[in-house]
Steps between C-alpha positions, in 0.01 A plus 500: 500500500286246677151463358285418797159621591398846379350563844857525632567809289464838673401659168212252463377564856520877459324485165223296663467778760482746212209309347304537825579873515386548141176312561429713807590819317282423198199410717465875557505595132182623330268229370548615141864386528408142596561361151767751408780626726401283798513184292825598328674581826392176662612292203838674487550453876404130488732448205807596702508214757344262246790544258756479777347169611481362147858593423625352824322170440634467148832405655759682293670832559419621148129424538494662844659816360261499205191482722654752740526743208132439422422574866711814471290610202180442696642700790579791265148478362360510853721797584345696213147398595549603863625838380191540280268417790690742723469780245127427471487533881330164553634477857712696743869554448596278794327196348689548175829560684481162675437320172773690317755444777445125494493495121833687490649237729369219279631676189849528650504130588374400155766713335768312693376153409394570141832596345 
């Protein structure tokens, strides 16, 4: 495995797109969620590409896999938080579907590179 720039990884680019979707989705949440679910979802989303980038730059396959597993954990956390927000009806179903579809794609890619 060549350890070049993390920007070359499709999973990193898609997870960056996911961050933008999550920020846009959470902008519509009630104000009382600003320091609760909104903040948690944004941190979990940002953690995904951040850990991919860190693992890639560490330069070894073991470190990359380790940080990919951390990103996978953050993605699972985000999946749960999106489901909570959906059940609380904080936005329309279509907004949540777009986020979940992209998250599912990122999760599948992370599963492949993490183990």
